[in-house]
N, C-alpha and C positions, 0 to 999 in steps of 0.2 A: 849392160851391167849396172845395177844400182849401187851407189855408193853412200856411206855415211861418214861424214867428217868428224874430227875430234870435238868440234864445237856443236855437234848435233845436226848440221845442215845435211841435206841430200842433194844428189845430182845424178845424172844418168849418162853413160857413154855407149855407143853402138858401133859395130863394125860388121861388114858382111862381105861375101865373096867367095870365090872358088878355094877350096882347101888343097891340101897336097894330094895328088893322084898316085894310085898304087897299081902295079902290075904284078900279078902272082902266077907262078907255074905250079902245078900239082903232079905228083907222081905216086901211083898206086902200087903198093907192094903186093906180091902173091900171098893170099891169105886164105884160110879155111872158108868153107861155104857159109855164106850169110854174114860174114865178117869183113871188114875192110880196113886198111891202114893207108892214110895218105901222108906224105911229106910235102910240105909246101915251101917255097922260097920266094919272097916277093921283094920288090924294090919300090920305094916310095920316092917321088920326084917333088922337088920344092916348087910346086905351081902356086902355093898359097902365098899370101903377103905377110911380110915381117915388118912392114912400115906403115901400117894403118894409122891414120891421123884422126884427131877429134879435138873438141873444145871442152876444156875443164874449167872450173871456177878460177884457178890460178893462172890460166892462160888466156881467158877471155879478153878480147873477142878473137884471139889467135888460136890457130890449131897447133897441137903438139902431137908427137908420137905416143900412141897409147901403150899402156903396159902390156907385159908378155901375155896374160891370158886374153887380151882383146885382139891378138894377131891370129890370122886364119891359117897360117903355115908354120913350118919348122924352120925353113931356109936351108935345110940339109938334105942330102941323099941318105936314105935310111934302108936298112936291111930288115926284112920282116920273115923270119923263119917260123915254121909251124909244124906240128905233128898231130894227126887226127885219128882217132879210132871210132869205129861204128860197128855195133853188133845188132842183129836182128833175129826175132823169132816170129811166130804166126801173128801174134798181137801186140808184141812189145818191141821196142827199139831202144838202144842205149849207147852212150859214147862219152868221149871226152876229148878235150883239144888243149895243147900247150902252145902258146905262141908269144912272140916278143917283138919289140920294135928297137933296133939298135941304130944309134945315130953315128953317121960317119963324118968326122971332121967338124969344123966350125963354119957357121954361115958368115955373110959378109958384115954382120953386126957383132962379130967376135964373141958369139956364144953358140951352144948347142943345147937343146932340150934334153931332159933326163930320159934315159932308157925306160921302156915299158915292158913289164913281164906279166903275163895273164895265164890263167888256166880256167877251164870250165869243164863241168860234167852235167850230163842230162839224161833224162829218161822220157820216153813217150809211149803212149797206148792208143791203139785203134779204138775209136768210138763208133765206127760204122764203115761201110764200104769206102767212103771217100773222105772220112773226117778222123783226125787224131788230135790228141791233146798232149801237151808236154810240160814238164817242170825242169828248171835249169838252175844251177848255181854257178857264179863266176867270181873269182878273186883276181884283183888287179892291183899292182904296185907300179908306181912311177917315181923317178928320181928328181933330184933338184937340178937346176940349170947349171951347166959347167961353163964358166966364163961369165961375161956380162956386157950388155950393150953400153958403149960410152955415152949414148944419148940420155942414158938415165943417172949419169954420175952425180948431177947436182941434187936430184931428188933423193938418192941413196945418202949422199952426204948430209942432206938436211933432215933425214929421217922422217920424211913427209908422206911417202907413198909405199905402203908396204907391198903391193903387187909389183913393184920393180925390184924387189930383193930376190936375187937368184937363189938364195939358200932357204926360201920359204914356199918352194913350189912343189915339193914331193908330197906323196900321200899313198894311203892304201884304201880300197874299198872292196866290199863283198856284197854282191847283188843276188837276189832270188827272183826268178821270173816264172811266169806261166804263159804258155802259148797254145794257139789253135792253128791247125794245118788242114787245108782243104784241097783235095786233088780231084779234078774232074776226069773221070775214067772213060767217059763215053761221049758221043756227039761231036759236033764241029769243033769244040774247044778242048777236045780230048788231049791231055798232057799239061793242061794249064794248072799251075799250082799257086795258091794263095796262102799266105802265112801271116799271122799277127802275134806279137808277143809284149807283154807289158812286164817291166822290172822295176824293183825298188831296192834300195840299199838296206841291208840289215847290220852293216858295220861300215863306218867311215871315219878314217883319222887323217886329217890334213895338216901339214906342217905349219902353214900360215893362212892368211886370209885367202881363200880361193872360192871359185864358183862350185860349190857343192852340188850334188845330184840329189833331187827329191824323188823323181821317178822318170822312167822313160818308156816310150812306146815305139815299136818298130813295126813296119808293114813291109811285106816282100811279095814280089809277083815273078814267077818263073814259068818258063814254057820249055818242055821237052818233047820234041816230036815223037809220036808213037812209033814203035819198031815195025 
């Protein structure tokens, strides 16, 4: 994260590591031909760190605990329900999904991140026997932090570091994306699927100084053995 101080100076902080790991189960409802509805229920485990350390101009040469957005995990067990619909025709497919992340309890730093609520709709069209293109819109809203880490008390009292204020972490973003999907239907790699999608925000409202999103690119690889 690049920082600009009130005096106009600049400095950089970094953190890295494993984030929270999720496990999700899906259940498919009985649906008409070429339509599917899945209910999902997941659990996120607090495998990511909430005590990442780094050096700032005020702490140099000592390390201090970095602010909330520099932590790689939530520190809490989180429930992740979802509901997905998919419809298909000869050349077209379409669908939508609603999902959320609901935090359970507080972590050992005496706070919990805000809940996340998201919804997306998409449409795709075959461009050939093995290739399809897609467009997608996603809206996402996340809440402020409930509670606060006592590690940041002095910084909050001194009104020095806005990224440690728990009431400045909420926001809303709407993304639009375009994707390409390639499925290999024959040969030794039959059943291998490659997907790529690029998205960028068309609306973004953040409650305070946060890491806004300029664009994102996702690549995926999936293999389903032929029947």
